[in-house]
C-alpha positions in Angstrom: 0.0 0.0 0.0 1.4 3.3 -1.0 2.8 5.2 1.9 2.0 2.6 4.5 5.6 2.6 5.8 5.0 6.2 7.0 2.4 5.1 9.5 4.2 4.3 12.7 2.4 2.2 15.2 4.0 3.9 18.2 2.8 7.3 17.0 -0.9 6.4 17.0 -0.5 4.3 20.1 0.8 7.4 22.0 -1.8 9.8 20.5 -4.7 7.6 21.6 -3.2 6.1 24.8 -5.9 7.2 27.2 -8.9 7.2 24.8 -11.8 4.9 24.7 -11.7 2.1 22.1 -13.0 1.2 19.5 -12.3 4.6 17.9 -11.9 5.9 14.4 -9.6 8.7 13.1 -8.4 10.5 10.0 -4.8 11.6 9.7 -5.2 15.0 8.1 -1.6 15.2 6.9 -2.3 12.2 4.6 -5.9 13.2 3.8 -4.6 16.6 2.6 -1.9 15.0 0.5 -4.7 13.0 -1.2 -6.7 16.1 -1.9 -3.6 17.7 -3.6 -2.7 14.5 -5.5 -6.2 14.0 -6.9 -6.2 17.6 -8.0 -2.9 17.1 -9.7 -4.3 14.3 -11.9 -6.5 16.9 -13.7 -4.0 19.7 -13.8 -3.6 19.5 -17.6 -7.0 18.2 -18.5 -9.2 21.2 -17.9 -11.6 19.0 -15.9 -12.9 19.6 -12.4 -13.4 17.0 -9.8 -16.8 16.0 -8.3 -16.6 14.6 -4.7 -18.4 11.3 -4.1 -19.8 11.9 -0.6 -20.7 8.3 0.1 -16.9 7.7 0.4 -16.5 10.3 3.2 -19.9 10.6 5.1 -18.6 13.4 7.3 -19.6 17.0 6.7 -16.4 18.5 8.2 -14.2 16.4 5.9 -16.4 17.1 2.8 -16.0 20.8 3.4 -12.3 20.4 3.9 -11.8 18.9 0.5 -13.3 22.0 -1.2 -11.4 24.3 1.1 -8.0 22.7 0.5 -8.7 21.8 -3.1 -9.9 25.3 -4.0 -10.9 25.6 -7.7 -10.0 22.0 -8.6 -13.1 20.6 -6.9 -16.7 21.4 -7.9 -19.9 19.7 -6.9 -20.9 16.5 -5.0 -22.0 13.1 -6.2 -24.5 12.2 -3.5 -26.0 8.8 -2.8 -29.6 9.6 -1.7 -31.9 12.6 -2.0 -32.2 12.7 1.8 -28.4 13.1 2.0 -28.5 15.8 -0.8 -31.1 17.7 1.2 -29.0 17.5 4.3 -25.9 18.7 2.4 -27.8 21.6 0.9 -29.1 22.6 4.3 -25.5 22.7 5.5 -24.2 25.0 2.8 -23.2 22.7 0.0 -24.7 22.8 -3.5 -24.2 21.6 -7.1 -25.3 18.0 -6.3 -26.0 15.0 -8.5 -27.7 12.1 -6.8 -26.1 9.1 -8.4 -28.8 6.5 -7.8 -32.4 6.8 -9.0 -35.4 6.9 -6.7 -39.1 7.5 -7.2 -40.4 7.1 -3.7 -42.6 10.0 -2.7 -40.6 11.2 0.3 -37.5 11.6 -1.9 -39.5 13.3 -4.7 -40.8 15.8 -2.1 -37.3 16.7 -1.1 -36.3 17.0 -4.8 -39.2 19.3 -5.5 -38.7 21.4 -2.4 -35.0 22.0 -2.9 -35.4 22.7 -6.6 -38.1 25.2 -5.8 -35.7 26.9 -3.4 -33.1 27.3 -6.1 -30.7 24.5 -5.3 -28.6 23.1 -8.1 -29.8 19.6 -7.7 -30.0 16.7 -10.2 -31.2 13.1 -9.9 -29.9 10.2 -12.0 -32.5 8.5 -14.3 -32.2 5.6 -16.7 -35.7 4.7 -17.9 -38.9 6.5 -19.2 -40.7 5.6 -16.0 -38.3 7.7 -14.0 -38.8 10.6 -16.3 -42.6 10.4 -16.3 -43.0 10.2 -12.5 -40.6 13.0 -11.9 -42.2 15.1 -14.6 -45.6 14.7 -13.0 -44.2 15.8 -9.7 -42.5 18.8 -11.3 -45.5 19.9 -13.2 -47.7 19.7 -10.1 -45.3 21.8 -8.1 -44.6 24.3 -11.0 -40.9 23.5 -11.3 -38.7 21.7 -13.8 -36.7 18.9 -12.2 -33.1 18.5 -13.4 -32.1 14.9 -14.2 -28.8 13.2 -15.1 -28.9 10.3 -17.6 -26.9 7.4 -16.4 -25.0 5.7 -19.3 -23.8 2.1 -18.8 -20.0 2.0 -19.2 -19.5 -1.7 -18.7 -17.3 -3.6 -21.2 -19.0 -6.3 -23.3 -16.2 -7.6 -25.6 -18.4 -10.5 -26.8 -21.8 -8.9 -26.7 -24.2 -10.3 -24.1 -21.9 -13.3 -23.5 -19.6 -11.3 -21.3 -20.4 -8.4 -19.0 -17.4 -6.8 -17.3 -18.5 -4.1 -14.9 -21.4 -3.3 -12.6 -25.1 -3.7 -13.3 -26.4 -0.2 -13.2 -28.1 1.6 -16.1 -29.7 -0.3 -19.0 -28.8 2.6 -21.3 -25.6 1.5 -23.1 -25.8 2.6 -26.7 -26.7 5.6 -28.9 -30.2 4.4 -29.8 -31.2 3.9 -26.1 -29.8 7.2 -25.1 -31.6 9.1 -27.9 -34.9 7.4 -26.9 -34.5 8.7 -23.4 -33.7 12.2 -24.8 -36.8 12.2 -26.9 -38.9 10.9 -24.0 -37.7 13.8 -21.9 -38.6 16.3 -24.6 -42.3 15.4 -24.4 -42.4 16.1 -20.6 -42.9 19.5 -19.2 -41.8 18.9 -15.6 -38.4 17.4 -16.2 -35.2 17.8 -18.3 -32.0 16.0 -18.9 -29.2 18.4 -18.2 -26.2 16.1 -17.5 -24.8 12.7 -18.2 -23.0 10.3 -15.9 -21.1 7.1 -16.8 -19.2 5.1 -14.2 -16.5 2.7 -15.5 -16.3 0.5 -12.4 -14.2 -2.2 -14.2 -11.4 0.4 -14.4 -12.1 2.7 -11.4 -12.4 0.0 -8.7 -10.3 -2.9 -9.9 -6.8 -3.2 -8.5 -4.1 -3.9 -11.1 -0.8 -3.7 -9.3 -0.8 -6.4 -6.6 2.7 -7.2 -5.3 4.0 -10.5 -6.6 1.1 -11.0 -9.1 2.7 -9.8 -12.3 0.8 -12.2 -14.5 -2.6 -11.3 -13.1 -1.7 -7.6 -13.1 -0.8 -7.7 -16.8 -4.0 -9.5 -17.7 -6.2 -7.0 -15.7 -4.4 -4.0 -17.3 -4.9 -5.6 -20.8 -8.6 -5.8 -20.2 -8.7 -2.3 -18.7 -6.9 -0.8 -21.7 -9.3 -2.5 -24.1 -12.3 -1.2 -22.1 -10.9 2.3 -22.0 -10.6 2.5 -25.7 -14.1 1.0 -26.3 -16.0 3.1 -23.8 -14.2 6.4 -24.8 -15.4 5.9 -28.3 -18.9 4.9 -27.3 -19.3 7.7 -24.7 -18.1 10.3 -27.2 -20.6 9.1 -29.9 -23.4 9.0 -27.4 -22.7 12.6 -26.2 -22.5 13.8 -29.8 -25.8 12.2 -30.6 -27.5 13.7 -27.6 -26.3 17.1 -28.4 -27.5 16.7 -31.9 -30.8 15.8 -30.5 -30.9 19.2 -28.8 -29.8 18.4 -25.2 -28.0 21.2 -23.5 -25.5 19.2 -21.3 -23.9 21.2 -18.6 -22.1 18.3 -17.1 -20.6 15.0 -18.5 -19.4 13.1 -15.5 -17.2 10.0 -15.6 -14.9 7.7 -13.7 -13.9 7.2 -10.1 -10.8 7.2 -8.0 -9.0 4.4 -9.8 -9.7 5.8 -13.3 -8.8 9.4 -12.7 -6.0 9.3 -15.3 -7.8 7.5 -18.1 -11.2 9.3 -17.6 -9.4 12.6 -17.4 -8.1 12.0 -20.9 -11.6 11.5 -22.4 -12.5 14.7 -24.3 -16.2 14.1 -24.0 -16.0 14.3 -20.2 -16.3 17.6 -18.4 -15.5 16.4 -14.9 -14.3 13.3 -13.1 -15.3 11.8 -9.7 -13.2 11.0 -6.7 -14.3 9.6 -3.4 -12.3 6.6 -2.0 -9.1 8.4 -3.0 -9.3 10.6 0.1 -9.4 7.8 2.7 -7.6 5.2 0.5 -9.2 2.2 2.1 -8.2 -1.5 1.8 -9.8 -2.0 -1.6 -7.9 0.9 -3.1 -4.4 -0.3 -2.3 -2.9 -1.4 -5.6 -3.4 0.7 -8.7 -0.8 1.2 -11.4 -1.8 4.7 -12.6 -2.7 6.3 -9.2 -1.3 6.1 -5.7 -3.1 7.3 -2.6 -2.1 7.6 1.0 -4.1 5.7 3.6 -5.6 8.3 5.9 -8.6 6.8 7.7 -8.3 4.1 10.4 -10.0 2.5 13.3 -8.4 1.1 16.4 -9.3 -1.9 18.7 -7.9 -2.9 22.1 -6.3 -6.3 22.7 -8.5 -8.0 25.5 -7.3 -11.6 25.3 -4.3 -13.7 24.5 -5.9 -17.1 24.1 -2.7 -18.9 23.0 0.9 -18.3 22.0 1.1 -16.3 18.8 -2.6 -15.3 19.0 -4.3 -12.1 20.3 -8.0 -11.2 20.5 -9.4 -7.6 20.0 -12.7 -6.3 21.3 -15.1 -5.7 18.4 -14.0 -5.4 14.8 -16.7 -7.0 12.7 -16.9 -4.1 10.3 -17.2 -6.0 7.1 -17.7 -4.1 3.8 -20.5 -4.5 1.3 -20.2 -6.3 -1.9 -19.4 -9.9 -2.8 -18.5 -11.8 0.4 -14.9 -12.7 0.7 -11.6 -11.9 2.4 -11.3 -8.6 0.4 -14.3 -7.3 2.3 -12.7 -7.7 5.7 -10.9 -4.8 7.5 -7.1 -4.8 6.9 -5.1 -5.1 10.2 -2.2 -2.7 9.5 -0.4 -1.8 12.7 1.6 -3.4 14.1 2.7 -5.2 11.0 2.3 -9.0 10.5 -1.2 -9.6 11.9 -3.6 -11.9 10.1 -7.1 -13.2 10.6 -7.9 -16.7 11.7 -9.8 -18.0 8.7 -12.6 -19.8 10.5 -13.4 -16.7 12.5 -12.4 -13.6 10.5 -13.6 -10.2 11.8 -16.0 -10.7 14.6 -18.9 -8.6 15.8 -17.8 -8.6 19.5 -14.2 -9.9 19.2 -11.6 -10.4 16.5 -8.7 -13.0 17.0 -5.5 -12.3 15.1 -2.4 -14.4 14.5 1.0 -12.8 14.9 3.8 -13.5 12.5 7.4 -14.0 13.6 8.2 -10.4 12.9 5.3 -8.9 14.8 6.3 -6.9 17.9 5.4 -8.3 21.3 1.8 -7.5 22.1 0.1 -7.3 25.5 -3.4 -7.0 26.9 -4.8 -3.5 26.4 -2.4 -2.7 23.5 -4.1 -1.2 20.4 -4.3 -2.6 16.9 -5.0 -0.3 14.0 -7.0 -1.3 11.0 -8.4 0.1 7.7 -11.9 -0.6 6.5 -12.1 -2.3 3.2 -14.2 0.5 1.8 -14.1 4.2 2.4 -17.3 5.8 3.7 -18.7 2.7 5.2 -16.3 3.1 8.2 -18.4 6.1 9.2 -21.5 4.0 9.5 -19.8 2.3 12.5 -18.6 5.3 14.4 -20.4 8.5 15.7 -17.2 10.6 15.6 -13.8 10.8 13.9 -10.7 12.1 15.6 -8.8 14.4 13.4 -5.0 14.1 13.7 -2.6 16.6 12.4 1.2 16.9 13.1 1.0 14.0 15.5 -1.8 15.5 17.6 -5.5 15.3 17.9 -6.8 18.7 16.8 -10.6 18.0 16.7 -13.3 15.5 17.1 -16.0 15.7 14.4 -19.3 13.9 13.9 -20.0 11.4 11.1 -23.4 11.3 9.4 -24.3 8.6 12.0 -23.1 10.8 14.8 -25.5 13.5 13.7 -28.4 11.0 13.7 -28.5 10.3 10.0 -28.9 7.0 8.3 -29.5 7.8 4.7 -29.5 4.3 3.3 
């Protein structure tokens, strides 16, 4: 993991010596380096960076990205309309909600915030989305702004192979144009932006240590996919503009595809989220290198046998396909591994020490990283902010402010 050698166990042990565990913290020195690094990836592209809020889930840290990143960052990619409403009420704007919804409580928020002048947009991918939103917009006397989600998955053999995530069904020019024509017939809604997330590039590691053959194969597929989706996205955007759509934003990519997406001329902005915390699943990319900045700590409460220690808590397993990659990563001290038949437990987590692991005693801390970024904040009410080796502040997460948006 890039920069992991800089994280010294003794430093964090000393900082949190008298604090209650479990606890979570962000090292702002590393967090700020990630802000600057992500901005540098777009220095020569002319593109701005939209912040994926689900990967941070802490208002103070979201605002810090914009403050430290200055003009390089513009807008938020939110994950629910409730979250978007909360962010708007707390001074943030220019928000695209990246996942569609048509439940009435969400539409009420959409209508209300739009009527108040917020720059808010919701992702759509079917005529039903457009029709229901248009009806709500007409009834309220507003025009709701939507973002058409284009599928950027790679299908080298047609429907026989699908490499990527299952999101939007809109994956070609004809389908996109049909959506544009459908929107033109509706008075309460308009398509003002486009989003396309190339997950097979942005979230797949391709620089694992000691796995050169696998890495080469993954990069080969990635390169093929980049070439295909760049051409397809460009053609779709051209067709939509020809159809008369006034597209203010064409959003693409994620943290792992900042370089390749930034080179796409049809894109006006890129997205970054996990890059700021650099969690366990964002450890090994060839084109980008982030510094781990968000951690959680557990106390050793048992030593059940020689070479084994047990921590209190720790069952913070990430979403997605079940497997070892979804477990938190024990980082400090080095050389700790899970017991396969137990893994990360809800109330206790046993770990095996390697020959090179330092001597551990009861009440010593162990520091981990969550496999994913923002999901860490669903487990903790507050984050300690560390700067220059000291705690400078304690800030609430979404959860700590009483919010559970999804």
